[in-house]
Structure formats: structure tokens, C-alpha cells
Residue, then its C-alpha position, 0 to 999 in steps of 0.5 A: m499500500f505505501k508503494h501506491l501512496i508514494l506513486i499518487l504523491i509523485i503524480t499529484l506533484t507533477l500535476l501541481v508543478n505543470a499547473q499554470s497557477d499559484f504554487a508554493v513549496g515549503i518545510n516545517g519542523n515540529v515538536n509533538f506532545p502526546n495525549g491520553k493513552f499515547t502519553e502514558y509511555f511515550g515522551t516529547g516527539y520531533g519531526g518535520d514535513a515538506h509540503f506543496l501548496y496550490l492556490f485555488g481561490n482568493s482564500s483557499i489553498f490546496s495542500l500536499s504534504v510528506g513528513y516524518n515523526s519519531f517518538g521514544l519510550d519513557v522508561d521511567a513511566f513504563n516502570a511506574k506503571a508497572n508498579e501501579l499494577g503491582l508488578n514486582v519487576k523492573f523493565d529495562v527496555e527500549s521502544s520507538f515509534s515513527t510515522i511517515p504520514i502523506l496527507l491531502g488537505v485544504k487551508w482556508y485563510f480569514l482576516k486576510q491582509k497583504n502581508q499576513s493572515p490566520y487560517i484553519m486547515i483540515e487534512g486526511g490521508f495515510y501514515n506508514y509506521n515502524f514500531a519496535f521493542t526490545g529489552t528485559a524484565n528483572i523480576i524480583d524473587p521473595g529473596g530479593n534476587s533480580i531474575p532477568i528475563e528476555l522479552p520477546e522483540i516487537d517489530e511491527k510495521g503498517t499503514e493506516t489512516m490519519l486525520r490532522i486539524s490545525a489553526g495557524y498564521i502566515y507572515f510574508i517577509q519577502k515577495h516570494w517568502f513567507i513564514d508559517g506557524s500553526v498548532n495541530y491536533i493529530v489522530l492516528t487510527d490503529a497505531f501499534a503501541v507498547d502496553v504494560p502486562t496486567d498480570p504480575e505472573e506474566a511480566q514476560e509476555i508484554t505485547g503491543a496493542a493497535q489502538t487510536l492514538n492522538y497528540l498535539s504538534v507545534s510546528a514552524g517553517i518557511n515556504y517559497r511562493f513561485 
């Protein structure tokens, strides 16, 4: 499926480049803050995207973007949750969750002025994800000894749908250059994320779990308008 998404991206970009209308390209960097279930075990993430903009009207812009985002496991939070569940164990683990989103969307400007304007934006599309997990569970026996148990490695990849809703602001610094800042709400469907086992007798049976995750993102970047 991901190869098909890349093909769609190439075809769409070719059509945009050949179009005789207003066209812009840009890059953004972003900081991502997990929410809800996502924030239990994963800390702040980082990423960015490249995007292509096509004006179709006085206040609407079509957007196509490709990005990359990465999150790392918060081991302290993971062990704290294990203690809450009554697990007499300390986990020594590593885990990462990264996404490559491909999104199509529309940006609407309002209160538009010559050099600046706020906007709202909605995008939908797909994301390719890569989830990895490895490590050991050190179980403490009644005598206080630590018994290390190798946890099953998880290496999960796939493609799922996602949604991004944004509110932002653009400001032209020159005729062809403008900066763009926004706050974004992202929903990832069926994301593959790690979960702590609930049975103290089965601490080694840790698994990943598919679930809907969401996070907030703050992004800023620069664009070039042709």
C-alpha cells in the first residue's frame, strides 16, 4: 500500500508543477506532545514535513505534505505503571515509534491582509509506521534476587489512516518568502503501541497493542511562493 501512496504523491506533484497557477513549496519542523493513552509511555516527539501548496481561489489553498515523526519510550513512566499494577519487576527496555504521514488537505484563510493572515486547515490521509521494542524484565524473587527475563522482540510495520486539524498564521517576509506557524491536533487510527502486562505472573508476556492514539503538535517553517 505504501508504494501506491508514493505513486499518488508523485503524480499529484507532477500535476501541480505543470499547473499554470499560484504554487508554493515549503518545509516545517515540529515538536509533538502525546495525549491520553499515548502519553502514558511515550515522551515528546520530533519531526518535520515537506509540503506543496496550490492556490484555488482568493482564500483557499490545496495542500499535499509528506513528513516524518519519531517518539521514544519513557522507561521511567513504563516502570511506574508496572508498579501501579503490582508487578514486582523492573523493566530495562527500549522502544521507538515513528511515522511517515502523507496528507491531502485544504487551508482556509480569514481576516486576510496583504502580508499576513490566520488560517484553519484540515487534512486526511495515510501514515506508514514502524514500531520496535526490545529489552528485559528483571523479576524480583522473594529473596530479593533479580531474575532477568528476555522479553519478546516486537518489530511491527504497517499503513493506517490519520487526520490532522490545524490553526495557524502566515506572514510574508519578502515577495516570494513567507513563514508559517501552527498548532495541530493529530489522530492516528490503529497505531501499534506498547502496553504493560496486567498480570504480575506474566511480566515477560509484554505485547504491543493496536489502538487509536492522538497528540498535539507545534510546527513552524518557511515557504517559497512561485
